[in-house]
C-alpha positions as CSV (number, residue, x, y, z in Angstrom):
1,M,-29.2,-43.6,22.7
2,R,-32.6,-43.7,24.4
3,V,-35.8,-43.2,22.4
4,E,-38.8,-42.0,24.4
5,G,-42.4,-41.2,23.3
6,L,-44.7,-38.6,24.7
7,I,-48.4,-39.1,24.4
8,I,-50.5,-36.1,25.3
9,D,-54.0,-36.3,26.8
10,P,-55.3,-39.6,25.2
11,Q,-58.5,-39.5,27.3
12,V,-62.0,-40.6,26.1
13,D,-63.3,-37.0,26.4
14,F,-60.9,-35.9,23.7
15,C,-60.4,-39.0,21.6
16,D,-63.7,-40.9,21.4
17,G,-66.2,-39.3,19.0
18,P,-69.5,-40.7,20.4
19,K,-68.5,-40.6,24.1
20,G,-66.1,-37.6,24.3
21,T,-67.6,-34.5,25.7
22,L,-64.6,-32.4,24.4
23,F,-64.0,-34.5,21.3
24,V,-61.2,-33.1,19.0
25,A,-62.0,-33.8,15.4
26,G,-59.7,-36.5,14.0
27,A,-58.5,-37.6,17.4
28,D,-60.1,-41.0,17.1
29,D,-58.1,-41.7,13.9
30,D,-55.0,-40.3,15.5
31,T,-55.4,-42.7,18.4
32,R,-55.7,-45.7,16.0
33,R,-52.5,-44.5,14.2
34,L,-50.7,-44.0,17.5
35,A,-51.6,-47.6,18.6
36,A,-50.3,-48.9,15.3
37,M,-47.1,-46.9,15.7
38,V,-46.5,-48.3,19.2
39,R,-47.0,-51.8,18.0
40,R,-44.8,-51.2,14.9
41,L,-41.9,-49.7,16.9
42,G,-42.1,-52.3,19.7
43,K,-39.0,-52.4,21.8
44,R,-37.2,-49.7,19.8
45,V,-38.9,-47.2,22.1
46,D,-37.4,-47.3,25.6
47,D,-40.3,-45.7,27.4
48,Y,-43.5,-43.8,26.9
49,H,-44.7,-40.8,29.0
50,V,-48.4,-40.0,29.0
51,T,-49.9,-36.8,30.2
52,L,-53.5,-36.5,31.4
53,D,-55.7,-33.4,31.5
54,S,-57.0,-33.6,35.0
55,H,-58.4,-31.0,37.4
56,R,-58.6,-31.5,41.2
57,I,-61.1,-29.6,43.3
58,V,-58.3,-27.3,44.5
59,D,-56.9,-26.4,41.1
60,V,-55.5,-23.1,39.8
61,A,-58.4,-23.0,37.3
62,H,-61.1,-23.1,40.0
63,P,-62.1,-20.1,42.1
64,I,-61.5,-22.0,45.4
65,F,-57.8,-22.0,44.6
66,W,-57.7,-18.2,45.0
67,K,-59.6,-18.1,48.4
68,D,-57.9,-18.1,51.8
69,S,-59.2,-20.0,54.9
70,A,-61.6,-17.2,55.6
71,G,-63.2,-17.6,52.1
72,K,-61.8,-14.3,50.8
């Protein structure tokens, strides 16, 4: 049986109190616990998947996504 881990949005903006512009309370402690867990589990986890919260210039959340080539 495969064991896989999913790590969601571990970016500085969310996880680093002094530097994070969108800091989530407690995320810095969660990040330390996550690192300890990864070390503790070692090779018992087959793979980790990491998501990143990223936005490109043409992104569904930006107005330009909804404009055609004529700007409408």
